[in-house]
LOTOR-135464 format. One record per residue (C-alpha): residue in one letter; x negated, y, z; residue number from 1. Coordinates in Angstrom, 1 decimal. Last residue first. Layout:
+--------+--------+--------+--------+-----+
! residu !      x !      y !      z ! num !
+--------+--------+--------+--------+-----+
!      a !      X !      Y !      Z ! NUM !
...
+--------+--------+--------+--------+-----+
***
This chain:
+--------+--------+--------+--------+-----+
! residu !      x !      y !      z ! num !
+--------+--------+--------+--------+-----+
!      a !   18.6 !    0.0 !  -21.1 ! 436 !
!      d !   17.0 !    2.9 !  -19.2 ! 435 !
!      v !   17.9 !    1.5 !  -15.9 ! 434 !
!      f !   16.6 !   -2.0 !  -16.8 ! 433 !
!      s !   13.3 !   -0.7 !  -18.3 ! 432 !
!      k !   12.7 !    1.6 !  -14.9 ! 431 !
!      v !   13.3 !   -1.4 !  -12.9 ! 430 !
!      n !   10.8 !   -3.6 !  -15.1 ! 429 !
!      s !    8.1 !   -0.7 !  -14.9 ! 428 !
!      l !    8.4 !   -0.3 !  -11.2 ! 427 !
!      w !    8.2 !   -4.0 !  -10.4 ! 426 !
!      n !    5.2 !   -4.2 !  -12.7 ! 425 !
!      l !    3.6 !   -1.5 !  -10.8 ! 424 !
!      y !    4.3 !   -3.1 !   -7.5 ! 423 !
!      e !    3.1 !   -6.3 !   -8.9 ! 422 !
!      k !   -0.4 !   -4.8 !   -9.8 ! 421 !
!      q !   -0.7 !   -3.3 !   -6.3 ! 420 !
!      e !    0.2 !   -6.4 !   -4.5 ! 419 !
!      k !   -2.2 !   -8.3 !   -6.5 ! 418 !
!      f !   -5.3 !   -6.0 !   -5.6 ! 417 !
!      d !   -4.4 !   -6.0 !   -1.8 ! 416 !
!      i !   -3.7 !   -9.9 !   -1.8 ! 415 !
!      y !   -7.1 !  -10.4 !   -3.5 ! 414 !
!      e !   -9.0 !   -8.2 !   -1.0 ! 413 !
!      p !   -7.2 !  -10.1 !    1.7 ! 412 !
!      i !   -8.2 !  -13.5 !    0.3 ! 411 !
!      w !  -11.9 !  -12.6 !   -0.6 ! 410 !
!      l !  -13.1 !  -12.1 !    3.0 ! 409 !
!      a !  -11.8 !  -15.1 !    4.5 ! 408 !
!      l !  -12.9 !  -17.2 !    1.4 ! 407 !
!      a !  -16.5 !  -16.0 !    2.0 ! 406 !
!      t !  -16.2 !  -16.8 !    5.6 ! 405 !
!      n !  -15.4 !  -20.2 !    5.3 ! 404 !
!      v !  -12.8 !  -22.8 !    3.8 ! 403 !
!      g !  -15.2 !  -24.2 !    1.1 ! 402 !
!      r !  -14.7 !  -27.8 !    2.1 ! 401 !
!      e !  -17.6 !  -27.9 !    4.6 ! 400 !
!      d !  -16.0 !  -25.0 !    6.4 ! 399 !
!      l !  -12.7 !  -26.7 !    6.9 ! 398 !
!      y !  -14.4 !  -29.7 !    8.7 ! 397 !
!      r !  -16.5 !  -27.3 !   10.6 ! 396 !
!      e !  -13.5 !  -25.7 !   12.1 ! 395 !
!      l !  -12.0 !  -29.2 !   12.8 ! 394 !
!      m !  -15.1 !  -29.9 !   14.7 ! 393 !
!      v !  -15.0 !  -26.8 !   16.7 ! 392 !
!      q !  -11.5 !  -27.5 !   17.8 ! 391 !
!      l !  -12.4 !  -31.2 !   18.6 ! 390 !
!      d !  -15.2 !  -29.8 !   20.8 ! 389 !
!      e !  -12.9 !  -27.3 !   22.5 ! 388 !
!      d !  -10.4 !  -30.2 !   23.3 ! 387 !
!      l !   -6.9 !  -29.5 !   21.8 ! 386 !
!      n !   -4.3 !  -27.3 !   23.4 ! 385 !
!      g !   -5.1 !  -24.4 !   21.3 ! 384 !
!      f !   -4.3 !  -26.3 !   18.3 ! 383 !
!      p !   -0.6 !  -26.8 !   19.3 ! 382 !
!      p !   -0.1 !  -30.6 !   19.4 ! 381 !
!      g !    0.5 !  -32.7 !   16.4 ! 380 !
!      t !    3.0 !  -33.7 !   13.7 ! 379 !
!      y !    5.7 !  -35.3 !   15.7 ! 378 !
!      l !    8.2 !  -35.8 !   12.9 ! 377 !
!      g !   12.1 !  -34.8 !   13.4 ! 376 !
!      r !   11.9 !  -32.0 !   11.0 ! 375 !
!      r !    9.9 !  -33.7 !    8.4 ! 374 !
!      s !   13.0 !  -35.6 !    6.9 ! 373 !
!      w !   15.1 !  -32.4 !    6.7 ! 372 !
!      d !   12.6 !  -30.6 !    4.8 ! 371 !
!      h !   12.3 !  -33.3 !    2.3 ! 370 !
!      e !   16.0 !  -33.9 !    1.8 ! 369 !
!      a !   16.2 !  -29.9 !    1.5 ! 368 !
!      t !   13.8 !  -29.9 !   -1.3 ! 367 !
!      k !   10.4 !  -28.2 !   -1.9 ! 366 !
!      a !    8.8 !  -29.8 !    1.4 ! 365 !
!      d !    5.1 !  -29.3 !    0.9 ! 364 !
!      a !    3.5 !  -31.5 !    3.5 ! 363 !
!      l !    6.6 !  -33.8 !    3.3 ! 362 !
!      k !    5.2 !  -34.8 !   -0.1 ! 361 !
!      a !    2.2 !  -36.3 !    1.2 ! 360 !
!      k !    3.7 !  -39.0 !    3.3 ! 359 !
!      p !    2.7 !  -39.8 !    6.8 ! 358 !
!      f !    2.6 !  -36.1 !    7.7 ! 357 !
!      y !   -0.3 !  -34.6 !    9.8 ! 356 !
!      y !   -0.2 !  -31.1 !   11.1 ! 355 !
!      v !   -3.0 !  -28.9 !   12.3 ! 354 !
!      n !   -1.8 !  -25.6 !   14.0 ! 353 !
!      e !   -3.4 !  -22.1 !   14.5 ! 352 !
!      i !   -6.9 !  -22.2 !   12.9 ! 351 !
!      t !   -8.8 !  -18.9 !   12.6 ! 350 !
!      i !  -10.4 !  -18.4 !    9.4 ! 349 !
!      m !  -13.0 !  -15.2 !    9.9 ! 348 !
!      g !  -14.3 !  -12.6 !    7.7 ! 347 !
!      d !  -12.2 !   -9.8 !    9.3 ! 346 !
!      q !   -9.0 !  -11.8 !    8.8 ! 345 !
!      a !   -7.8 !  -15.1 !    7.4 ! 344 !
!      v !   -5.1 !  -16.8 !    9.6 ! 343 !
!      t !   -4.7 !  -20.5 !    9.4 ! 342 !
!      e !   -1.8 !  -23.2 !    9.2 ! 341 !
!      l !   -3.7 !  -26.5 !    8.6 ! 340 !
!      q !   -2.0 !  -29.5 !    6.7 ! 339 !
!      m !   -3.0 !  -33.0 !    6.6 ! 338 !
!      a !   -1.6 !  -35.6 !    4.0 ! 337 !
!      g !   -0.4 !  -39.2 !    4.1 ! 336 !
!      p !   -0.4 !  -41.8 !    1.4 ! 335 !
!      s !   -4.2 !  -42.4 !    1.8 ! 334 !
!      s !   -6.9 !  -43.5 !   -0.5 ! 333 !
!      a !   -6.3 !  -40.6 !   -3.0 ! 332 !
!      k !   -6.5 !  -38.1 !   -0.1 ! 331 !
!      e !   -4.5 !  -35.0 !    0.6 ! 330 !
!      i !   -5.6 !  -31.7 !    2.2 ! 329 !
!      t !   -3.2 !  -29.0 !    2.4 ! 328 !
!      i !   -4.4 !  -25.5 !    3.7 ! 327 !
!      n !   -1.8 !  -22.7 !    4.5 ! 326 !
!      v !   -3.3 !  -19.2 !    4.8 ! 325 !
!      r !   -1.6 !  -16.2 !    6.7 ! 324 !
!      a !   -3.4 !  -13.0 !    6.1 ! 323 !
!      p !   -4.2 !  -10.8 !    8.9 ! 322 !
!      f !   -5.1 !   -7.2 !    8.0 ! 321 !
!      s !   -8.5 !   -6.0 !    7.5 ! 320 !
!      p !  -10.8 !   -4.3 !   10.1 ! 319 !
!      e !  -12.8 !   -1.4 !    8.9 ! 318 !
!      q !  -16.5 !   -2.5 !    9.5 ! 317 !
!      d !  -18.7 !   -2.7 !   12.5 ! 316 !
!      a !  -22.4 !   -2.8 !   12.5 ! 315 !
!      e !  -23.0 !    0.8 !   11.9 ! 314 !
!      e !  -26.4 !    1.4 !   10.3 ! 313 !
!      g !  -29.5 !    2.1 !   12.1 ! 312 !
!      d !  -31.5 !   -0.2 !   10.0 ! 311 !
!      p !  -31.1 !   -3.4 !   12.4 ! 310 !
!      g !  -27.4 !   -2.7 !   12.7 ! 309 !
!      e !  -25.7 !    0.0 !   15.1 ! 308 !
!      d !  -22.7 !   -0.1 !   17.2 ! 307 !
!      d !  -24.8 !    0.3 !   20.2 ! 306 !
!      m !  -25.5 !   -2.9 !   22.2 ! 305 !
!      l !  -23.3 !   -4.2 !   25.2 ! 304 !
!      e !  -21.7 !   -7.0 !   23.1 ! 303 !
!      e !  -25.4 !   -8.2 !   22.0 ! 302 !
!      r !  -26.7 !   -8.4 !   25.7 ! 301 !
!      d !  -30.2 !   -7.8 !   26.0 ! 300 !
!      a !  -29.8 !   -4.3 !   27.6 ! 299 !
!      p !  -27.4 !   -5.9 !   30.1 ! 298 !
!      a !  -30.1 !   -8.2 !   31.5 ! 297 !
!      v !  -29.1 !  -11.7 !   31.7 ! 296 !
!      s !  -26.8 !  -13.6 !   33.7 ! 295 !
!      d !  -26.8 !  -17.6 !   34.0 ! 294 !
!      e !  -27.8 !  -17.8 !   37.6 ! 293 !
!      p !  -24.6 !  -15.7 !   38.4 ! 292 !
!      a !  -22.5 !  -18.2 !   36.6 ! 291 !
!      v !  -20.8 !  -17.1 !   33.2 ! 290 !
!      n !  -17.3 !  -17.3 !   32.3 ! 289 !
!      i !  -16.2 !  -16.2 !   28.7 ! 288 !
!      n !  -12.7 !  -14.9 !   28.3 ! 287 !
!      g !  -10.1 !  -16.2 !   25.7 ! 286 !
!      g !   -7.6 !  -17.4 !   28.2 ! 285 !
!      k !   -8.1 !  -21.1 !   27.5 ! 284 !
!      t !  -11.8 !  -20.9 !   28.1 ! 283 !
!      r !  -14.6 !  -20.6 !   25.4 ! 282 !
!      g !  -18.2 !  -21.5 !   25.8 ! 281 !
!      q !  -21.3 !  -20.0 !   27.2 ! 280 !
!      n !  -21.5 !  -16.6 !   25.3 ! 279 !
!      i !  -22.8 !  -13.9 !   27.7 ! 278 !
!      t !  -20.8 !  -11.9 !   30.0 ! 277 !
!      g !  -20.5 !   -8.3 !   31.0 ! 276 !
!      k !  -17.3 !   -7.5 !   29.0 ! 275 !
!      s !  -15.5 !  -10.8 !   29.3 ! 274 !
!      q !  -14.7 !  -10.9 !   32.9 ! 273 !
!      a !  -12.4 !   -7.9 !   32.9 ! 272 !
!      g !  -10.1 !   -9.0 !   30.1 ! 271 !
!      g !  -10.7 !  -10.3 !   26.7 ! 270 !
!      s !  -11.9 !   -7.2 !   24.9 ! 269 !
!      q !   -9.1 !   -5.0 !   25.8 ! 268 !
!      t !   -6.7 !   -3.9 !   23.3 ! 267 !
!      e !   -3.9 !   -6.7 !   24.2 ! 266 !
!      t !   -3.7 !   -5.4 !   27.8 ! 265 !
!      p !   -2.8 !   -1.9 !   26.7 ! 264 !
!      l !   -5.6 !    0.7 !   27.8 ! 263 !
!      d !   -5.3 !    2.7 !   30.8 ! 262 !
!      a !   -7.5 !    0.3 !   33.0 ! 261 !
!      n !  -10.1 !    0.6 !   30.3 ! 260 !
!      d !  -10.9 !    4.0 !   31.4 ! 259 !
!      e !  -11.5 !    6.4 !   28.3 ! 258 !
!      d !   -8.0 !    7.5 !   28.2 ! 257 !
!      y !   -5.9 !    6.2 !   25.3 ! 256 !
!      l !   -5.8 !    7.5 !   21.7 ! 255 !
!      a !   -9.3 !    6.9 !   21.3 ! 254 !
!      k !   -8.5 !    3.2 !   21.2 ! 253 !
!      d !   -7.5 !    3.7 !   17.7 ! 252 !
!      e !   -5.5 !    0.6 !   16.8 ! 251 !
!      s !   -6.8 !   -1.3 !   13.5 ! 250 !
!      y !   -4.1 !   -4.2 !   13.3 ! 249 !
!      q !   -1.4 !   -2.4 !   14.8 ! 248 !
!      d !   -1.4 !    0.7 !   12.8 ! 247 !
!      a !    2.2 !    1.5 !   14.4 ! 246 !
!      d !    3.1 !    3.3 !   11.4 ! 245 !
!      q !    1.5 !    0.6 !    9.4 ! 244 !
!      d !    4.0 !   -2.1 !   10.4 ! 243 !
!      l !    2.6 !   -4.8 !    8.1 ! 242 !
!      t !    5.3 !   -6.7 !    6.2 ! 241 !
!      n !    4.3 !   -5.8 !    2.6 ! 240 !
!      l !    0.6 !   -7.2 !    3.2 ! 239 !
!      d !    1.9 !  -10.5 !    4.6 ! 238 !
!      a !    4.3 !  -10.8 !    1.4 ! 237 !
!      i !    1.1 !  -10.9 !   -0.8 ! 236 !
!      s !    1.2 !  -14.6 !    0.0 ! 235 !
!      f !   -1.2 !  -17.4 !    0.8 ! 234 !
!      t !   -1.7 !  -21.0 !   -0.5 ! 233 !
!      i !   -4.5 !  -23.5 !   -0.3 ! 232 !
!      r !   -4.4 !  -26.9 !   -1.9 ! 231 !
!      i !   -7.2 !  -29.4 !   -1.5 ! 230 !
!      k !   -7.2 !  -32.9 !   -3.3 ! 229 !
!      e !   -9.5 !  -35.3 !   -1.6 ! 228 !
!      d !  -11.5 !  -38.1 !   -3.3 ! 227 !
!      g !  -14.5 !  -36.0 !   -3.3 ! 226 !
!      f !  -13.6 !  -32.6 !   -2.8 ! 225 !
!      q !  -11.2 !  -31.5 !   -5.9 ! 224 !
!      r !  -10.3 !  -27.9 !   -5.9 ! 223 !
!      t !   -7.1 !  -25.8 !   -5.6 ! 222 !
!      l !   -6.1 !  -22.1 !   -4.9 ! 221 !
!      i !   -2.3 !  -20.8 !   -5.0 ! 220 !
!      v !   -1.0 !  -17.6 !   -4.8 ! 219 !
!      e !    2.3 !  -16.8 !   -3.6 ! 218 !
!      e !    4.5 !  -13.6 !   -4.4 ! 217 !
!      q !    5.4 !  -14.4 !   -7.9 ! 216 !
!      g !    5.8 !  -11.7 !  -10.5 ! 215 !
!      s !    2.5 !  -12.8 !  -12.5 ! 214 !
!      e !    1.7 !  -16.5 !  -11.7 ! 213 !
!      d !   -1.6 !  -16.9 !  -10.0 ! 212 !
!      h !   -3.3 !  -20.3 !   -9.8 ! 211 !
!      l !   -7.1 !  -19.8 !   -9.0 ! 210 !
!      e !   -9.4 !  -22.8 !   -9.1 ! 209 !
!      f !  -11.6 !  -23.1 !   -5.9 ! 208 !
!      p !  -15.4 !  -23.7 !   -5.4 ! 207 !
!      g !  -16.4 !  -20.1 !   -5.9 ! 206 !
!      n !  -18.6 !  -18.7 !   -8.9 ! 205 !
!      d !  -16.1 !  -17.2 !  -11.3 ! 204 !
!      i !  -13.2 !  -16.7 !   -8.8 ! 203 !
!      y !  -15.8 !  -15.3 !   -6.1 ! 202 !
!      d !  -17.4 !  -13.0 !   -8.7 ! 201 !
!      q !  -14.0 !  -11.7 !   -9.9 ! 200 !
!      i !  -13.1 !  -10.5 !   -6.3 ! 199 !
!      n !  -16.6 !   -8.8 !   -5.9 ! 198 !
!      a !  -16.6 !   -7.1 !   -9.2 ! 197 !
!      p !  -13.1 !   -5.6 !   -8.8 ! 196 !
!      l !  -10.3 !   -7.3 !  -11.1 ! 195 !
!      r !   -9.4 !   -5.2 !  -13.9 ! 194 !
!      d !   -6.3 !   -2.7 !  -13.9 ! 193 !
!      s !   -8.8 !    0.0 !  -12.7 ! 192 !
!      d !   -9.2 !    2.8 !  -10.1 ! 191 !
!      r !   -5.4 !    3.0 !   -9.3 ! 190 !
!      m !   -4.4 !    6.3 !   -7.9 ! 189 !
!      e !   -3.5 !    7.8 !  -11.5 ! 188 !
!      e !   -1.5 !    4.7 !  -12.3 ! 187 !
!      e !    0.3 !    4.8 !   -9.0 ! 186 !
!      m !    1.1 !    8.3 !   -9.6 ! 185 !
!      q !    2.2 !    7.8 !  -13.2 ! 184 !
!      l !    4.5 !    5.0 !  -12.1 ! 183 !
!      e !    5.9 !    6.9 !   -9.3 ! 182 !
!      t !    6.8 !    9.7 !  -11.7 ! 181 !
!      e !    8.3 !    7.2 !  -14.2 ! 180 !
!      l !   10.4 !    5.9 !  -11.5 ! 179 !
!      k !   11.8 !    9.3 !  -10.4 ! 178 !
!      a !   12.5 !   10.1 !  -14.1 ! 177 !
!      s !   14.4 !    7.0 !  -14.4 ! 176 !
!      l !   16.5 !    7.5 !  -11.1 ! 175 !
!      e !   17.3 !   11.0 !  -12.3 ! 174 !
!      q !   18.3 !    9.9 !  -15.9 ! 173 !
!      d !   20.7 !    7.3 !  -14.2 ! 172 !
!      v !   22.1 !    9.7 !  -11.9 ! 171 !
!      v !   22.7 !   11.9 !  -15.0 ! 170 !
!      y !   26.5 !   12.7 !  -15.3 ! 169 !
!      e !   27.4 !   13.3 !  -18.9 ! 168 !
!      t !   29.6 !   16.1 !  -20.0 ! 167 !
!      l !   30.4 !   17.1 !  -23.8 ! 166 !
!      g !   31.0 !   20.5 !  -24.4 ! 165 !
!      k !   29.7 !   20.7 !  -27.9 ! 164 !
!      r !   26.7 !   22.7 !  -26.7 ! 163 !
!      t !   26.0 !   19.7 !  -24.6 ! 162 !
!      l !   26.2 !   19.4 !  -20.7 ! 161 !
!      r !   24.1 !   17.0 !  -18.6 ! 160 !
!      m !   25.2 !   16.6 !  -15.1 ! 159 !
!      y !   23.6 !   16.7 !  -11.6 ! 158 !
!      k !   24.6 !   15.8 !   -8.0 ! 157 !
!      m !   22.9 !   17.2 !   -5.1 ! 156 !
!      t !   21.2 !   15.8 !   -1.9 ! 155 !
!      s !   18.1 !   14.9 !   -3.9 ! 154 !
!      l !   17.3 !   18.6 !   -4.4 ! 153 !
!      s !   16.4 !   19.1 !   -0.7 ! 152 !
!      t !   12.9 !   17.4 !   -1.2 ! 151 !
!      w !   12.1 !   20.0 !   -3.9 ! 150 !
!      q !   12.7 !   23.0 !   -1.4 ! 149 !
!      g !   14.5 !   26.1 !   -2.2 ! 148 !
!      n !   16.9 !   25.9 !    0.7 ! 147 !
!      w !   20.1 !   25.0 !   -1.1 ! 146 !
!      a !   23.1 !   26.1 !    0.7 ! 145 !
!      r !   24.7 !   27.5 !   -2.7 ! 144 !
!      l !   23.9 !   24.3 !   -4.5 ! 143 !
!      l !   25.4 !   22.1 !   -1.6 ! 142 !
!      t !   28.6 !   24.0 !   -1.7 ! 141 !
!      l !   28.7 !   23.6 !   -5.5 ! 140 !
!      n !   28.5 !   19.8 !   -5.0 ! 139 !
!      a !   31.3 !   19.9 !   -2.6 ! 138 !
!      e !   33.4 !   21.8 !   -5.2 ! 137 !
!      n !   32.5 !   19.9 !   -8.1 ! 136 !
!      a !   32.4 !   21.3 !  -11.7 ! 135 !
!      m !   29.0 !   22.9 !  -10.9 ! 134 !
!      d !   27.2 !   19.7 !  -11.4 ! 133 !
!      p !   23.5 !   20.9 !  -11.0 ! 132 !
!      i !   22.0 !   21.2 !  -14.5 ! 131 !
!      w !   20.2 !   18.8 !  -17.2 ! 130 !
!      f !   21.1 !   20.3 !  -20.8 ! 129 !
!      g !   22.4 !   17.4 !  -22.9 ! 128 !
!      t !   21.7 !   16.4 !  -26.5 ! 127 !
!      d !   22.1 !   19.9 !  -28.3 ! 126 !
!      y !   20.9 !   21.7 !  -25.1 ! 125 !
!      e !   17.8 !   19.8 !  -25.0 ! 124 !
!      r !   16.9 !   21.1 !  -28.4 ! 123 !
!      e !   17.6 !   24.7 !  -27.3 ! 122 !
!      e !   15.4 !   24.0 !  -24.2 ! 121 !
!      v !   12.6 !   22.8 !  -26.2 ! 120 !
!      l !   12.8 !   25.8 !  -28.6 ! 119 !
!      i !   13.0 !   28.2 !  -25.9 ! 118 !
!      r !   10.0 !   26.8 !  -24.1 ! 117 !
!      q !    7.8 !   26.8 !  -27.5 ! 116 !
!      q !    8.8 !   30.5 !  -28.2 ! 115 !
!      l !    8.0 !   31.4 !  -24.5 ! 114 !
!      l !    4.6 !   29.6 !  -24.8 ! 113 !
!      d !    3.8 !   31.1 !  -28.0 ! 112 !
!      q !    4.6 !   34.6 !  -26.7 ! 111 !
!      r !    2.5 !   34.2 !  -23.7 ! 110 !
!      t !   -0.6 !   33.2 !  -25.7 ! 109 !
!      s !   -0.4 !   36.4 !  -28.0 ! 108 !
!      t !    0.6 !   36.2 !  -31.6 ! 107 !
!      p !   -1.8 !   36.5 !  -34.1 ! 106 !
!      r !   -2.5 !   40.2 !  -35.4 ! 105 !
!      g !   -1.6 !   41.2 !  -39.0 ! 104 !
!      q !    0.8 !   43.8 !  -37.8 ! 103 !
!      r !    0.3 !   44.8 !  -34.1 ! 102 !
!      r !    1.9 !   43.0 !  -31.3 ! 101 !
!      e !    3.6 !   45.2 !  -28.9 ! 100 !
!      d !    6.9 !   44.9 !  -30.6 !  99 !
!      k !    7.0 !   41.1 !  -30.7 !  98 !
!      l !    5.8 !   41.0 !  -26.9 !  97 !
!      a !    8.7 !   43.4 !  -26.1 !  96 !
!      a !   11.3 !   41.0 !  -28.1 !  95 !
!      l !   10.1 !   38.0 !  -26.1 !  94 !
!      e !   10.1 !   39.8 !  -22.7 !  93 !
!      e !   13.9 !   40.7 !  -23.5 !  92 !
!      d !   14.7 !   37.4 !  -24.8 !  91 !
!      d !   13.3 !   35.6 !  -21.7 !  90 !
!      r !   16.7 !   34.9 !  -19.9 !  89 !
!      k !   18.4 !   33.9 !  -23.3 !  88 !
!      l !   18.6 !   30.1 !  -22.3 !  87 !
!      y !   19.8 !   30.9 !  -18.9 !  86 !
!      r !   22.7 !   33.0 !  -20.3 !  85 !
!      e !   23.5 !   30.2 !  -22.6 !  84 !
!      v !   23.7 !   27.9 !  -19.7 !  83 !
!      l !   26.1 !   30.2 !  -17.7 !  82 !
!      s !   28.4 !   30.4 !  -20.6 !  81 !
!      q !   28.3 !   26.8 !  -20.9 !  80 !
!      i !   29.5 !   26.6 !  -17.1 !  79 !
!      n !   32.1 !   28.9 !  -17.9 !  78 !
!      k !   33.6 !   26.9 !  -20.5 !  77 !
!      t !   33.4 !   23.7 !  -18.9 !  76 !
!      v !   35.4 !   24.8 !  -15.8 !  75 !
!      l !   33.7 !   25.9 !  -12.7 !  74 !
!      p !   34.6 !   24.9 !   -9.1 !  73 !
!      g !   35.9 !   27.4 !   -6.7 !  72 !
!      e !   35.4 !   31.0 !   -6.4 !  71 !
!      a !   31.9 !   32.2 !   -7.9 !  70 !
!      e !   30.1 !   34.7 !   -6.0 !  69 !
!      k !   27.1 !   32.5 !   -5.4 !  68 !
!      v !   27.4 !   30.7 !   -8.7 !  67 !
!      a !   24.5 !   32.7 !  -10.8 !  66 !
!      g !   22.0 !   32.7 !   -7.8 !  65 !
!      q !   22.3 !   28.9 !   -7.5 !  64 !
!      f !   22.3 !   28.6 !  -11.2 !  63 !
!      f !   18.7 !   30.4 !  -11.4 !  62 !
!      a !   17.4 !   28.4 !   -8.4 !  61 !
!      v !   18.1 !   25.1 !  -10.1 !  60 !
!      r !   16.3 !   26.2 !  -13.2 !  59 !
!      q !   13.4 !   27.2 !  -11.2 !  58 !
!      m !   13.4 !   24.0 !   -9.3 !  57 !
!      h !   13.3 !   22.1 !  -12.5 !  56 !
!      p !   10.5 !   24.1 !  -14.0 !  55 !
!      r !    8.3 !   23.7 !  -10.8 !  54 !
!      n !    8.5 !   20.0 !  -10.6 !  53 !
!      a !    5.6 !   19.2 !  -13.2 !  52 !
!      k !    3.4 !   21.7 !  -11.2 !  51 !
!      a !    4.3 !   20.1 !   -7.9 !  50 !
!      r !    3.5 !   16.8 !   -9.4 !  49 !
!      a !    0.1 !   17.9 !  -10.5 !  48 !
!      t !   -0.8 !   19.4 !   -7.4 !  47 !
!      a !    0.2 !   16.4 !   -5.4 !  46 !
!      v !   -1.9 !   14.2 !   -7.5 !  45 !
!      r !   -4.9 !   16.6 !   -7.2 !  44 !
!      n !   -4.3 !   16.5 !   -3.5 !  43 !
!      l !   -4.2 !   12.8 !   -3.4 !  42 !
!      k !   -7.4 !   12.3 !   -5.4 !  41 !
!      d !   -9.2 !   14.8 !   -3.1 !  40 !
!      s !   -8.0 !   12.9 !   -0.1 !  39 !
!      r !   -9.1 !    9.6 !   -1.6 !  38 !
!      a !  -12.6 !   11.2 !   -2.3 !  37 !
!      g !  -12.7 !   12.3 !    1.3 !  36 !
!      a !  -11.9 !    8.9 !    2.6 !  35 !
!      r !  -14.5 !    7.4 !    0.6 !  34 !
!      r !  -17.1 !    9.9 !    1.5 !  33 !
!      l !  -16.3 !    9.5 !    5.3 !  32 !
!      r !  -16.7 !    5.7 !    5.0 !  31 !
!      q !  -19.9 !    6.0 !    3.2 !  30 !
!      s !  -21.1 !    8.3 !    6.0 !  29 !
!      d !  -20.0 !    6.0 !    8.6 !  28 !
!      r !  -21.6 !    3.1 !    6.8 !  27 !
!      s !  -24.9 !    5.0 !    7.0 !  26 !
!      n !  -26.6 !    6.3 !    3.7 !  25 !
!      e !  -26.3 !    9.8 !    4.5 !  24 !
!      h !  -27.6 !    9.4 !    8.1 !  23 !
!      l !  -24.9 !   10.9 !   10.5 !  22 !
!      s !  -25.7 !   14.3 !   12.3 !  21 !
!      t !  -22.6 !   16.2 !   10.8 !  20 !
!      i !  -20.4 !   13.7 !   12.6 !  19 !
!      n !  -21.0 !   15.1 !   15.8 !  18 !
!      g !  -20.1 !   12.6 !   18.5 !  17 !
!      k !  -20.6 !    9.1 !   17.5 !  16 !
!      k !  -17.7 !    7.2 !   19.0 !  15 !
!      k !  -15.2 !    9.8 !   19.2 !  14 !
!      s !  -16.6 !   11.6 !   16.1 !  13 !
!      i !  -16.2 !    8.3 !   14.0 !  12 !
!      k !  -12.6 !    7.7 !   14.9 !  11 !
!      k !  -11.5 !   11.4 !   14.5 !  10 !
!      q !  -13.4 !   11.6 !   11.1 !   9 !
!      v !  -11.5 !    8.5 !    9.9 !   8 !
!      k !   -8.1 !    9.6 !   10.9 !   7 !
!      a !   -8.7 !   13.1 !    9.4 !   6 !
!      l !   -9.8 !   11.7 !    6.0 !   5 !
!      s !   -6.9 !    9.4 !    6.1 !   4 !
!      k !   -7.2 !    5.6 !    6.0 !   3 !
!      p !   -7.1 !    2.9 !    3.0 !   2 !
!      m !   -6.5 !   -0.5 !    4.0 !   1 !
+--------+--------+--------+--------+-----+
***
């Protein structure tokens, strides 16, 4: 998931020290360049947005100054008088520019801009001129107290007043304009509306067939493996429910003291026994126990090596978010079905539960009757309670059917792409509804 430049710099400098000494082709350097490019893009979008917002702020500021001495709400006739005064605010400057221009010479850029702006505003006045609601006492108080900031404009109500005195309140128009702004920003931030090459490559060359319906959260993958029918489902809802403020899936340990005792329990690497041990098998607690005669020199242990690959590049990558993946396997020769609840993250498929249903239709209970029928069934023990060798065999069972590292890497990337696409469609659909 995208990280801010400051956060990436902090993380790398905590680990590597001086970030100016990084190799230009290292993974850290590439992460810094990506974060820098994203920061520049966000700054450009913010600058463009501020420029687009400036005319609205100047208009509100004019009417704020005009009503400071007003007593009570204004009637339509008085509001029209203020609007006409606003429309003529550049008349003196425009007259001076016309007087300064010598005969036969083209008009100046400033004169052209003023004339164009006057023409646009006059047309807006014919159809409905956007202004703060000055006919409402409470809104008039808010207008007088406005601090000049764009974000504070949302506290006020607005109206559109025509030359004929007709009034239209503009919450719908404001909402539509805000939705349009969000759409434009998201379109500018999106690199392309086409699938990235790595996602498309897996779809073209992978063993699964993709079933993705626009507007739906769930994505389905299917394949035939011998006489087995395999169905994999996952949802973009996993991305929407992340608590990004807590940054729980990529916690920066630099925020804590360097002493491991000060780290939260869940951020330590398996407890006190795990840091100086070698891989001799799992225990229920997640640690790896080693007998004294099995110990090896610390310099030869992989977990104590520097975070560099064979070419001097950083070995770790930015962690992805956990995506819940449900796998259902049916056989033509059996009426039952096996269902596995797994999590895909950082290139790994982790099995959480393995269920067996005597009837395949119970594995994907779409009706209340089927859901009720499966509630009382014994479908199997927790996966962590199974024998370790059995756990390993079930992992190999999935790997043989294409549920492997390639799929675990692909699923979070596809969720991220689809969620962005669905969000854009949602913005567009809501705007169309508001405008209808």
